[in-house]
C-alpha positions in Angstrom: 248.0 80.0 -88.7 248.0 83.4 -90.3 247.5 86.4 -88.2 244.0 87.9 -89.0 245.2 91.4 -89.6 242.0 92.6 -91.3 239.8 91.3 -88.5 242.0 92.7 -85.8 242.3 96.1 -87.6 238.5 96.3 -87.8 238.0 95.4 -84.1 240.6 98.0 -83.1 238.5 100.7 -84.7 236.1 100.1 -81.8 238.8 101.4 -79.5 239.5 104.4 -81.9 242.9 102.9 -82.9 244.0 102.8 -86.5 246.2 99.7 -86.9 247.3 100.8 -90.4 248.4 104.2 -89.1 250.3 102.7 -86.3 252.0 100.2 -88.5 253.1 102.9 -90.8 255.5 104.2 -88.1 257.2 100.8 -87.8 257.5 99.9 -91.5 254.5 97.6 -91.2 256.4 95.4 -88.8 253.8 93.6 -86.6 256.4 92.5 -84.0 257.8 96.0 -83.6 254.3 97.3 -83.2 253.6 94.7 -80.6 256.8 95.7 -78.7 255.7 99.4 -78.7 252.2 98.6 -77.5 253.5 96.2 -74.9 255.8 98.8 -73.4 253.0 101.5 -73.4 250.5 99.0 -71.9 253.0 97.9 -69.2 253.7 101.6 -68.2 250.1 102.8 -68.3 249.5 102.9 -64.6 252.7 104.7 -63.9 252.2 107.2 -66.7 248.6 107.9 -65.8 249.5 108.4 -62.1 252.3 110.8 -63.0 250.1 113.0 -65.3 247.2 113.1 -62.7 249.6 113.9 -59.9 251.3 116.7 -61.8 248.0 118.4 -62.6 246.5 117.9 -59.1 249.6 119.5 -57.6 249.3 122.5 -59.9 252.5 121.8 -61.8 251.2 122.9 -65.1 254.5 123.1 -66.8 255.6 119.5 -66.2 252.0 118.4 -66.7 252.2 119.9 -70.2 255.5 118.2 -70.9 254.0 114.8 -69.7 250.9 115.2 -71.9 253.2 116.1 -74.9 255.0 112.8 -74.4 251.7 111.0 -74.2 250.6 112.7 -77.4 253.6 111.3 -79.2 252.9 107.8 -77.9 249.3 108.0 -79.0 250.3 109.1 -82.5 252.9 106.3 -82.8 250.3 103.6 -82.3 247.5 105.1 -84.4 245.4 106.3 -81.5 244.4 109.4 -83.4 241.5 110.6 -81.2 243.7 110.3 -78.1 246.4 112.2 -79.9 244.0 115.0 -80.8 242.8 115.3 -77.2 246.4 115.3 -75.9 247.3 118.0 -78.5 244.5 120.3 -77.4 245.3 119.8 -73.6 249.0 120.4 -74.3 248.3 123.7 -76.1 246.1 124.9 -73.2 248.7 123.9 -70.6 251.2 126.2 -72.4 248.8 129.1 -71.8 247.7 127.8 -68.4 244.0 127.7 -69.4 243.0 125.4 -66.5 239.3 125.9 -67.0 239.6 124.2 -70.4 241.8 121.5 -69.0 239.4 120.8 -66.0 236.7 120.1 -68.6 238.8 118.2 -71.1 240.8 116.0 -68.8 238.1 113.6 -67.8 237.4 113.0 -71.5 241.1 112.5 -72.1 241.3 110.0 -69.3 238.2 108.2 -70.7 239.8 108.0 -74.2 243.1 106.9 -72.7 241.4 104.0 -70.9 239.7 103.1 -74.1 243.0 103.1 -75.9 244.5 100.9 -73.2 241.7 98.3 -73.7 242.4 98.4 -77.4 246.1 97.8 -76.8 245.2 94.8 -74.5 243.0 93.4 -77.3 245.8 93.6 -79.8 248.4 92.1 -77.5 246.2 89.2 -76.7 245.3 88.6 -80.3 249.0 88.8 -81.3 250.0 86.3 -78.6 247.5 83.7 -80.0 249.6 83.5 -83.2 253.1 84.5 -82.3 255.6 84.1 -79.5 257.2 87.6 -79.4 260.9 87.9 -79.3 262.5 89.9 -76.6 262.4 93.6 -77.7 265.6 94.8 -79.2 267.6 97.0 -76.9 271.1 97.7 -78.3 272.3 94.9 -80.5 275.7 95.2 -82.1 275.8 96.4 -85.7 278.5 95.4 -88.1 281.0 98.3 -88.6 279.6 100.9 -91.0 281.7 103.8 -92.4 279.5 106.6 -91.3 280.7 110.0 -90.0 279.5 111.1 -86.6 277.2 113.7 -88.2 275.7 111.0 -90.5 275.0 108.8 -87.5 273.3 111.6 -85.6 271.2 112.6 -88.6 270.1 108.9 -88.9 269.3 108.8 -85.2 267.1 111.9 -85.4 265.3 110.5 -88.4 264.6 107.2 -86.6 263.4 108.9 -83.5 261.3 111.4 -85.4 259.6 108.5 -87.1 259.1 106.5 -83.8 261.5 103.8 -84.7 263.5 103.0 -81.5 265.0 99.6 -82.5 267.2 100.8 -85.4 268.1 103.9 -83.4 269.3 101.8 -80.5 271.4 99.7 -82.8 273.0 102.8 -84.3 273.7 104.1 -80.8 275.5 100.9 -80.0 277.6 101.2 -83.1 278.5 104.8 -82.4 279.6 104.0 -78.8 281.7 101.2 -80.1 283.6 103.3 -82.7 283.0 106.9 -83.0 282.5 108.9 -79.8 284.2 110.3 -76.7 283.4 109.3 -73.1 281.2 112.5 -72.7 279.3 111.7 -75.9 278.9 108.1 -74.7 277.1 109.3 -71.6 274.8 111.4 -73.7 274.0 108.5 -76.0 273.3 106.2 -73.1 270.8 108.8 -71.7 269.2 109.0 -75.2 269.0 105.2 -75.3 267.1 105.2 -72.0 264.6 107.7 -73.5 264.2 105.6 -76.6 263.5 102.5 -74.5 260.8 104.5 -72.8 259.5 105.8 -76.1 260.4 109.4 -75.0 261.3 110.4 -78.6 261.4 114.2 -78.1 263.9 114.0 -75.2 266.1 111.7 -77.3 266.0 114.0 -80.3 266.9 117.0 -78.0 270.1 115.1 -77.0 270.9 114.2 -80.6 270.6 117.8 -81.7 272.9 119.0 -78.9 275.5 116.6 -80.3 275.4 118.1 -83.8 
């Protein structure tokens, strides 16, 4: 059976998720989109609890950083309204405008819950038609004659475009052939961030290696 993309895309609008926008970040690869959603869906409770705890404890700085990460995740799956809400809250966290955040946060949490229900809908729909493969972690690449700077530039591009799978493959190739033990440690840390879809932290590490 053929996956009913148009019907699923239409239904996901009810959850304020644009499937076409999300797929644009993974080169229209449905399986990769599934893997991204599955990871975010699995980590929802942990991420939600972390953001709420940080704000309730008055840790506005780390709260803003956590919302920033959530903002990137929302954009990467096409949850555009959630992205906009996270963007506004992040900007107010930087200036410590807690009155705005107090008002906006319940709406953000409501929209986040709605997005999670949309992710669940997509995952269940996908599973009716496909048996997803195990998400790629760090498969070995054939040897490619890239310089270290070319590798790092490619890693930044992949991370900036929310594409963890090819980035992880390139990291594996770099570790196999092109880096020192100290650089290997940094790349392993970046790989952990990519596996958790923490793109900004991974990019920061890559830029430090330039």
